[in-house]
N, C-alpha and C positions, 0 to 999 in steps of 0.2 A: 504493500500500500504506500509506504513512505517513499520507496524508490520510484514508484510510478508518479507520485506527486512531484518529486524532485525533477524527474524527466520532463514532465509537462511544464512545471514551473520554470525550469531553466531555459527551455525552448522559448517560452513566452517572454520571460524577462530579457533574454538575449535579443529577442525581436524588438522590444521596447528600447533596448540600449543602442541598437544600430540605426535608430531613426536619424541620427545626425549625419549619416552617410547617404541618406536617401532623399529624393526630391520632395517627399511629402512632409510638410512642416507640422510640428506638433503645436497647435494653438487652439484657442477656444472656439474657432470657427469649424473645426473638425469634430465630428461626433467621436466619443471614445471607442465605440465599436469599429468605426471605419479606420481609425488610427491603428488600433490593435491588429485588425485583420491585414491591413496593408503592410505594416511592419513585419508581421509574422511571415507573410509570403516572401518578402524580400530577404529576411534573415535565413529562411530555409535554403534559399538559393545560395546565400553566402557560405553557409555551412557545407553545402554540397560541393561548392567550388573549392573550399579549403581541403576537403577530403580528396577530391580529384587531383589536387596539386600535391597531395601527400604532405600537407603542412599542418595537419590537425594534431600537433604534438601537445602534450600537457602544458608545456611552457607557453606556446602560442595561445592556447585557450585561456590560460590564466591572465596573460597580458590583455587579451581581448575583453575579458570580464572586468578587469581593473579599470581599463580606459574607457570602455563603452557601456558596460552594464551598470556599475555602481552609481554613476551620476544620474541614472534614470530610475533609481529605486528610492522611494521615500524612506530611507533608513531610520531617521529619527521618529517618524510616525509609526513605523513598524515596531521599533523598540519600545516606544511608549505604550503602545497597545499590548505588547507582549508582557510587559511588567505590570500593567494595570496600576493598582493603587500604590505599588512599591516605587513607581517612577518618581513621584514627587517627594519621596523620602531620601532620594539620592542627591548628592551635590553635583555640580556640573562635571567635575572630574570623573565621578563614578558613573554618571550617565554616559559619558564618552567611552568608558571602558566597556560597557554593555553594547554600545553601538559598534565599537571596533571588533568585539567578539563576534557579533552577528555578521559583520562584513567578512571577516576571515572565514567564518563557517560557510557562508554562501560561496565564496571563492573556491574553497576546498570541495564542497558538495557538487557545485555546478561543473567545475573542471573535471571531476571524476565521472560524473554522469555523461557529459558531452564527449569526453574522451573514449568512453566505452560503448556508447549507443551508436549503432551502425545502421539504423533503419529509417533515416530521414527521408529517403526516396519514397517511402510508402505513406508519409504523413500528408493528410489532407485536412484543411480547416475551413470552417465557415463561422460567421458571427450572427447572433440573434440581433435583428435591428431594434428590438425593444430593449432599451437601456434604462435601468433604474438610476435616476440622477437626482441629487439634492445638493444645492449650493455648489461647492467645489469638489464634491465626491460623486463617483459613479461606479456601478457594478455592471460589468460586461460579461455576457455569457458566450463562450466559444464552444464549438463542437469540433472535436478532434477525432479523426478516423485513422486507424493504423491498418495497413494491408487490406484496404477496401472493406473494412468491417461495416456491415449494414447498420450496426448500432453504435454510432459515434459516442465518444466519451464527452460528457458535458462538464465544463469547469467554469467557475466564476472568478473573474479578475476584479479585485477592488482597486480602484484608481483614485488619485487625488490630483487636482489641478493647481499648480503654482508656476506660472510662466509656461509650463508644459505639463502634459499628463504623465504622471508617474505611478508605478505599481507599488502598493504597500501590502498586498496580501493576495494569495492564490488559494482558492478553496476547491477541493476535489473530494467528492463523496463525503461531504461533511467534515473533512479534515483540512485544516488550513496550515500554512507555514507558520503563522503567528501562534496558533494553538499548539503546534508541535514544539516550538521553542518555549512557549509559555509553560507547558507541562513540565519540561525539563527544569526550568528555572524554579517553578513553584514547588516542585518536589524537594529540591535542595533547601529552599528558603524555609519550608515547614520543618525540616529536620534540623538545620543548623543556623538558619538566619541569613539575612541578605548580606551582612558584612562578610560572612564566611564565603558566600557565593562570589562576591566581588573580589575577594582575595584569591579565590581559586581561578577565576577568569583572568586576573592580572598575571598570575603565574603562567597560565597557558599562553597568553599573548607574548610574554617575555621569551618563551621557548621558540617562537617562530622567527 
């Protein structure tokens, strides 16, 4: 389940990230669904070309993630929602530690998935034109089909607008990236407290 979520999430997030290299601008005049779908298709093509050129190395994928993906994910929003009530009990330095940890985790997970997944040629995607939208947030539903599966997988992409649309969560079969990280954090906090978790994450970041 988690691996499937990471595969779908990483493909979608990479699509959002490569927007800066495509002709379609990300601005408020474009619907979130149109933006997500257009970027998704362009990114699939980029990944296929990378593989054809035999340049899809873990190093190249990590560089791509750092330079193109991360600026297009609302990391602070994601981290704040992940920590919920605990977020406001942290000072600025501690909040940054949690953001840095999620960033490094995304790089590691996405690089691993994108490096091992070899079926991008069979991926087909479509978007539901009906988008739930309120103020600066939107939920886009995408339908992803692998190997011409007649029953495509439906995922929900939560997006927020600030100069451009950014992804802050991906939900698949009721499981979201935010909830996944949140469950990990909450388990440690209940057992040992948030200061212990902050110290643990600090040590992990120092090892990288």
